[in-house]
N, C-alpha and C positions, 0 to 999 in steps of 0.2 A: 788593270785589265779586267774587264767584265766577262763573266762566263755567259756563253750563249746556250740556248737549248741544244744546239748540236754538240757543244762540248760536254754537256751533261749526258747526252745520249751516248757519246763515246765512253764516258766513265761508267754509265749504267751497263753498256755492252761488256766492258772489261770485267765488271763485277757480276755479270750474268743476271742482271735485274731488268725485267721488262717493264718499261714505263710508257704511258700514253703521251700524246703530244701535250695534253693539258697538264699532266704531271711534270713533264720536262719544262714547260713554260713557268710553272709554279715553283719548281725547285731551283732553277737557274739563279734568280735573284737571292734566294736564301743561301745557296752555296757560295755565292759571290760575297755576301756579308761575312760568312764564316772565314773565307780566305783572307779578306781584308783585315779581320780581327787578328788572325794569326800573324799576318805580316806586321801589324802594329806592335804586337808583343815582341817580335823579333827585332824591331827598330829600337825598342826601349832597352833591351838587354845590352849591357855594357861589359867590357872586359874586366872592370873593377868589381863587378858583382858576381860572386861565386854561384855556380848552379846549385840548386837545392831541390830536394824531393818534397820538402814540407816547408810551410811558412815559418814555423818555429822549430828550433833545434830539439831533437828527441834524444832521450837517453834510455838505456835498458833499465827497466824497473824490476827485473826478475831478481829473486833472492839467489844467493849462491847455491849450487847443487851440492848439498851436504847430506850425509847419511843421518837419518833420524829414526827414532823408535817408531815402529809400525803401530797401527790401531790394534788394540787387544782383540783377540778372537771373540771374547764374550760380547764386547761392544759391537763388533761387526755383525754378529749373528743375532743381536738383540731384537732387531726388527724383522727378521726373516720369518716367514710363515711356518717353515719347517727346517730343521737342521739335525745332523747326525754326525758324530765323531768329528766335531769342529769343521764341518763342511756344510754348505747350503744343500738342501734337498730340493730337487726339481722333479717335475712330472717325468715318469719313465717314458722313453720313446723307444719303441721296438724297432728292430733292424729292417723290417719290411715296410716301414713308412707309416705304420698305424700307431696311433696314440693308445696307451694302455687305458682300459676302461674298467679296471678292477675297483674295489671299494675305496682304496686309498690312491688318490691321484699321484701320490709321491712314492709309489712302489712299496716293496716289502722291505722294512728296515732291517730285517734279519738277513737279507740277501747279501752275499759277499761281492756282488758285482758293482762296479762304479755306475752311477746314474748319469750316463752321458748319451748323446745322440745328436744326429744332425739330419735335418730334413731339407730338401730343396723345395722351392716354391711349387714345383710340379707334384712332389710327394705330398705336400700339404693340401694341394687342391684335390688330389686323388683321395686322400684320407677324408677330407671334408665331404666329397661327393659320396663316398661309401657310407659315411655316418648319416648323411641326409637320406640315403636310400633305405636305411634300416627302419 
């Protein structure tokens, strides 16, 4: 059964795709070849051939999930630009969305506050605009 340009137009309408008459005429024979190929594969499939998702059998190659020793703190912090009390030090981010611009971008090591913060994209854009205006 060959697909006509009218059949392709019906499919395009269902998919809400607008096609010109030239595109319909061009796509009809291509879609017909695809449908014939799928039908040919369906003819080859037999009851004695089990359905598979891959051409070759696959097995899980993951290791068992076992508790192991963690990376030592000294090794984890060895490549960090700054650390304090076995923690990574990061640039301080103030609550109002502005980045700290003091001498140390990593904040005051004597401060007893955790160095945490969270900025949304809008906050970062506002902070960048304010910095550019200075």
